[in-house]
N, C-alpha and C positions, 0 to 999 in steps of 0.2 A: 640727675633728673629731679627736678623739684616736685615734692609731693609723693615720691615713690615710697612704698612701704618697705621697711627693712626686713631681713629674715626673722628677726625677733618678733616683729608685729605679726608676720604670717604664722609663725609657730604658735604664738599666743592665741591668735584667732582660731586656729585649727583645734588647739587643745580645749579652749573654752567652748567652741562649737560642739566638740565631741562630748563634753560634759553635759551640755544642754540636750543633745540628741539622746544620750543615755536616759536622762530624766523623761524625755518625751516618749521613749520606747516603753518605759514602765507605765506611763499613763495610758498609752494605747492598749497594752496588755490587760490593764484593769477593765477597760471598756469591753473587750471581746472575750473575756474568760468564761469558762463553763460555770454552771451552778455548783455550789459546794454541796457535798454529801455529808460533811461533818465539820463542826466548828469547835474551837477551844471554848472552855467554860470560864465565865467570870470576866471582869473588866481588864485585868492586868495584861492578858495577851493582846488585847486590842490597843491598850495604851502603849505597850512596847512596840507594836507594829507601826502605829502612826508616828510615834516619836522617831523610830528608826528611819522612816522615809523622809520626814520633814527635816530632821537634823542634817541629813546628807544634802538635801536641797538648800537648806539654810546656809551652808558654806558658800554657796554661789552669791549670797547677799552681802558677803564681807568685801572690804576694799581689796582690789588686786594688789598683790605684793610686787615690789620692784625686784625682778629677778634678772640675772645674767642670762645670756643666750644658752649656756650649758644647762642651767637649772630649768629653764623654760622647755628645752628639748626633753630633759628627763621627765618633766611633768606631762608633756604631750605623749611621750612613749608609754608612760604608765597608764594614762587615761585611755590611750588608743588600745593597748593590750587588754586592759580591764573591760573596755567597751566591746571589743571584739570577742573576748571570752564571754561576756554577758549575752551577746547576740547568739553565740553558739549554744550556751546553756538555755537561754530563753526559747530558742528555736525548738530544742528538744522538750522543754517543759510545756511550751505551747499554752493552750487555754487553761492549764492547771495553775498558772501563776496567781499569787495573791499577796496582799500585804499582811492581812490578818492570818493567824494560824488556822488554816482551813484545809480540808481534804476534798479534792476533786477527782483525781485519778492518780494512782500510784505510778510514778515514773521511775524506772530503774535502769534504763538504757542510756547510751551515749555517755555524757560526762557523769551522769548519776550512777553508772556502773563502777566508777572509781572513787566517788565521794558522795556522801549523803546530802551535802549542802554546797555544791560547786558554785552556785550563784553567789552565795555569801563570800566565798573566797575571791572571786573576780570583782565583786563589788568593793571589797576592801582595797584591792589594787587600784581601782578607779578613784576611790575616796582619797587614798594616799596621794595620787597624782593631782587630784583637785585641791587638796589641802596645801600642797606645795605652792600653788599659785596665789593663795590668799593670805591675808594678814595674820601672821603668827603672833601670839600663841593661840588665838581663838580658833583658827582653822584646825590646829592640831588637837585642841581640846575637843572640838566638835567631832573630828575624825575618830578619836579614841572612844567617845561616847557612842558613835555609830557602830564601831566594832563590838563594843560591849552589848549594845542592843541586839545586834545580829546573833550573838551567842545566846542571849536570853530567848530571842525569837525561835532559834533552832530547837531549844528545849521544849517550848510550847508546841511547835510544829510536830515534833516527834511524838508527843503525847496524843495529838489528834490522829496522826497516821497509825499509831499502834491501836487506837480505839476503833478505827474505821477499816483497816486493812490487816487481817490476820497474818498475811504473808510478809508484812513489814518487819516483824521480829527477826525472821531469817535473813532478810535483806540487810538489816541493821547489824547483824552479827558478822556478815561477810564483807561489809563495806565500811571504809574509814569515815 
């Protein structure tokens, strides 16, 4: 049948679409979030927060890599799992989501009962799947920078949470 899309095209379309939906979800949550009760001090926490978000989105601006069907499926699965995990974590985090290290409400249930930064874990899965689809080595360099920025952001977030929620110290001791 002339003009029919191949399985590769469908898988690529779905995985790229999921990557874009993940980014749109983050933007939506920024719009509906609650007011912060505490913020990180200084410019560096904000710099790392902004760079972390835009570096991940920046990967989508690279040329798409020529992948075989198997690698395209792997990318789609990683992006799908990371996006699904993000939705679960963000559902629990709700209006407490932020890019900058800010305190809104202390969330310790759901995925946060098992890890202090579950969103960063699933974001890394999404970023790895996204990086697979784009021109290496730039996509991998950008993905590694995003992972490093997430680690730095978590440090600043923990400082803000300790300052604003006395119960965070106990939560931090019992949660990985």
